[in-house]
C-alpha positions in Angstrom: 0.1 -0.2 0.2 2.7 2.3 0.8 3.9 1.7 -2.5 1.0 2.5 -4.2 0.4 6.0 -2.4 3.9 6.9 -3.3 3.7 6.1 -7.1 -0.1 8.0 -6.5 1.3 11.0 -5.3 4.7 11.0 -8.0 2.2 10.6 -11.1 0.2 13.3 -9.7 3.2 15.6 -9.3 4.1 14.8 -12.4 1.0 15.3 -14.3 1.0 18.8 -12.1 4.4 19.6 -13.2 3.1 18.7 -17.3 0.1 21.2 -16.7 2.1 24.1 -15.5 4.6 23.5 -18.4 1.8 23.4 -21.0 0.0 26.7 -19.6 3.5 28.4 -19.4 4.0 27.7 -23.4 0.8 28.8 -24.0 1.2 32.3 -21.9 4.4 32.7 -24.5 2.1 31.9 -27.4 -0.3 34.6 -26.9 0.9 37.3 -29.3 0.0 40.8 -28.9 -3.6 41.5 -30.2 -4.2 44.7 -32.2 -7.3 46.4 -32.3 -9.4 46.4 -35.6 -11.5 49.0 -36.7 -14.3 48.5 -39.3 -15.2 51.4 -41.1 -18.5 51.0 -42.4 -19.8 53.3 -45.5 -23.1 54.8 -45.9 -25.0 53.7 -49.3 -24.8 56.6 -51.6 -28.0 56.5 -53.9 -28.2 57.8 -57.7 -31.5 58.0 -59.9 -30.6 58.5 -63.7 -34.5 59.6 -64.3 -35.5 60.8 -60.5 -39.2 61.3 -61.3 -39.6 57.7 -63.1 -37.7 56.2 -60.9 -39.9 57.3 -57.6 -42.9 56.4 -59.7 -41.7 53.0 -60.1 -39.9 52.6 -56.7 -36.4 52.0 -57.0 -32.9 53.5 -57.4 -31.3 53.0 -60.7 -28.2 52.6 -58.6 -26.1 52.4 -55.3 -22.7 52.8 -53.9 -21.3 51.2 -51.0 -17.5 51.6 -50.9 -15.7 50.0 -53.7 -18.6 48.1 -54.8 -21.8 49.7 -57.2 -24.6 47.8 -57.9 -27.0 48.7 -61.0 -30.3 48.4 -61.4 -31.6 47.0 -64.7 -31.2 49.7 -67.5 -33.6 49.5 -70.2 -34.4 51.5 -73.3 -36.6 54.2 -72.8 -36.7 58.0 -72.6 -37.1 60.4 -69.4 -41.4 60.2 -69.4 -41.0 56.3 -69.8 -41.9 55.8 -73.1 -39.8 52.7 -74.8 -37.0 53.9 -77.2 -37.1 51.6 -80.6 -39.7 49.3 -80.1 -38.8 46.0 -81.7 -35.2 46.8 -82.2 -33.4 44.2 -79.8 -30.1 45.7 -81.2 -30.7 49.3 -80.7 -32.7 48.5 -77.3 -29.5 46.9 -75.9 -27.2 49.3 -77.2 -29.3 51.8 -75.4 -29.1 50.2 -71.9 -25.3 50.2 -72.5 -25.3 53.9 -73.0 -27.4 54.2 -69.7 -25.6 51.9 -67.8 -22.2 53.7 -69.0 -23.7 56.9 -67.4 -24.0 55.7 -64.0 -20.5 53.7 -64.2 -19.2 57.3 -64.9 -21.1 59.1 -62.3 -19.0 57.0 -60.1 -15.7 57.0 -61.7 -16.1 53.5 -63.0 -15.8 51.6 -66.2 -17.0 48.9 -67.9 -13.4 47.1 -66.9 -15.0 47.5 -63.1 -18.0 45.6 -63.8 -17.9 42.4 -62.6 -21.5 41.1 -62.6 -24.2 41.5 -65.6 -27.2 39.9 -65.8 -29.1 40.4 -68.9 -33.1 39.7 -69.4 -34.8 39.2 -72.4 -37.9 38.1 -74.0 -36.2 36.8 -77.2 -33.0 35.0 -76.6 -32.8 34.1 -80.1 -32.7 37.9 -80.8 -30.4 38.9 -78.0 -28.0 36.3 -79.0 -27.8 37.3 -82.6 -26.7 40.8 -81.8 -24.5 40.2 -78.1 -21.7 40.2 -80.8 -22.1 44.1 -79.8 -20.6 43.5 -76.7 -17.3 42.9 -77.3 -17.4 46.6 -78.0 -17.9 47.1 -74.4 -15.8 44.7 -72.8 -12.4 45.1 -73.9 -10.5 43.8 -71.3 -12.6 40.8 -69.9 -16.2 39.3 -69.7 -17.8 39.7 -66.4 -19.6 37.0 -64.6 -23.3 36.8 -65.1 -26.7 35.3 -66.4 -28.7 35.5 -69.8 -32.5 34.7 -68.7 -35.4 34.9 -71.4 -38.6 36.1 -69.6 -42.0 36.4 -70.6 -42.1 39.8 -70.0 -40.5 42.7 -68.7 -42.2 45.8 -67.0 -43.2 47.6 -69.8 -44.9 46.5 -73.0 -42.3 46.5 -76.0 -39.6 46.0 -73.5 -37.2 42.9 -75.4 -34.0 43.9 -73.2 -33.0 44.7 -69.3 -29.5 44.5 -68.3 -28.2 45.2 -64.6 -24.8 45.0 -63.0 -22.7 44.9 -60.3 -19.1 46.9 -60.3 -16.4 47.0 -58.0 -13.1 49.4 -58.0 -9.9 48.1 -56.7 -7.6 50.3 -54.5 
């Protein structure tokens, strides 16, 4: 019995000694913790056609920091009348004209676009004229989706294009 108690005490002392060593090495591993401040930026909204967009209930673009999100651009005038009805190519070009205005307003270009989504009522017609996009995207094409839909917001609207852009520092 005496030996058992003695062995038990020795084991406990060794275990405590080992734990002490582990705790001391953990203390040495703790490095300086730096305070991280996360700066949040307020969204900045942009209306391309203020009265029209207010009546439909949306903002054409919002910029948060280095990111820009642009609602779907369509081929219309300031009164909401479709421009170039029945002409897919011209409607597409008109969309890109408006998109470029918004990008420029914030100091972006098509090279900063990372996502582009196209909604069309006639995918075949859009694909036939989609080669025009090579004059827009000279550096690279963004990610995105092309989707054929039954209809868009206004009768005669054949295409709508939304996008997201990012400005690297």
